[in-house]
C-alpha positions in Angstrom: -164.0 17.7 92.5 -163.5 19.9 89.4 -163.2 23.6 89.3 -163.0 24.0 93.1 -163.1 27.5 94.6 -160.3 27.5 97.2 -159.2 29.6 100.1 -155.5 28.9 100.9 -154.1 29.7 104.4 -150.3 29.5 104.2 -147.6 31.8 105.5 -144.7 30.4 103.5 -144.8 32.5 100.3 -142.8 30.1 98.1 -145.0 27.1 99.0 -148.2 29.2 98.6 -147.1 30.3 95.1 -146.1 26.8 94.0 -149.3 25.1 95.3 -151.4 27.9 93.8 -149.8 27.4 90.4 -150.5 23.6 90.6 -154.1 24.2 91.7 -154.7 26.7 88.9 -153.1 24.4 86.3 -155.5 21.6 87.5 -158.4 23.9 86.8 -159.2 25.2 90.2 -159.7 28.8 91.3 -157.6 30.0 94.2 -159.8 32.9 95.4 -157.9 33.8 98.5 -154.3 33.2 99.6 -154.0 34.2 103.2 -150.7 34.5 105.2 -151.7 35.8 108.7 -154.2 35.0 111.3 -155.5 38.6 111.2 -156.2 38.2 107.5 -157.7 34.8 108.1 -160.2 36.0 110.7 -161.2 38.9 108.4 -161.7 36.7 105.4 -163.7 34.1 107.3 -166.0 36.7 108.8 -166.9 37.8 105.2 -167.4 34.3 103.6 -170.8 33.2 102.6 -172.0 29.6 102.3 -170.9 28.2 99.0 -168.4 31.0 98.4 -165.6 28.4 98.7 -165.5 24.7 98.2 -162.2 23.9 99.8 -160.0 25.5 102.4 -156.3 24.5 102.6 -155.1 25.3 106.1 -151.5 25.5 107.4 -151.1 24.5 111.0 -149.1 27.6 111.9 -149.4 31.0 110.3 -146.5 33.4 110.9 -143.6 33.6 113.3 -145.7 34.4 116.3 -147.8 31.3 115.9 -148.7 29.2 118.9 -149.2 26.1 116.8 -152.9 26.4 117.2 -153.6 28.6 114.2 -154.9 25.8 111.9 -157.2 24.5 114.6 -158.6 28.0 115.1 -159.1 28.5 111.4 -160.9 25.2 111.1 -163.1 26.2 114.1 -164.0 29.6 112.5 -164.7 28.0 109.1 -167.0 25.4 110.7 -168.8 28.1 112.7 -169.3 30.3 109.6 -169.8 27.7 106.8 -170.7 24.5 108.7 -169.7 21.4 106.7 -170.2 23.0 103.3 -166.4 23.5 102.9 -163.9 20.6 102.7 -160.8 21.4 104.9 -157.4 20.0 104.0 -154.8 20.4 106.7 -151.3 21.2 105.6 -148.9 21.1 108.5 -145.2 20.3 109.1 -145.5 17.3 111.4 -148.8 17.3 113.3 -152.3 17.0 111.8 -154.5 20.1 111.7 -157.3 19.3 114.2 -160.7 19.2 112.6 -159.5 18.9 109.0 -161.3 16.5 106.7 -158.0 15.5 105.1 -154.3 15.9 105.9 -151.5 16.7 103.5 -148.2 16.5 105.3 -145.5 19.0 104.3 -143.0 16.2 104.9 -144.4 14.5 101.8 -144.9 16.1 98.4 -147.6 18.6 99.4 -147.5 20.2 95.9 -148.8 17.0 94.4 -150.8 15.7 97.4 -153.2 18.7 97.7 -154.4 18.7 94.0 -154.7 14.9 94.2 -156.9 15.1 97.3 -159.1 17.8 95.7 -159.4 15.7 92.5 -160.7 12.7 94.5 -163.4 14.6 96.3 
């Protein structure tokens, strides 16, 4: 996929910045970089079909996370946008339930995520 419109749900600022730079350098548009569940819920409630092509979803957003944040974000995205958005899970060790693809933080997520999007 070229020129993807992306929503990125990630609480680690340094990772969010680096991946965003790599995505923009690859020609994609990072429209939203969300770091909390509260902001995630607000954004998803406002999204319209085809407003984003890809959502990159961290499994846990914030220090108070229950470990179910990614699953909840995917559920909300599917309710709002159906299958019109491709979801890439980006979690430390466990997969993000419901995601179409997984990019483990244990690997080189900075290179893995743009590679997944390129191959879509």
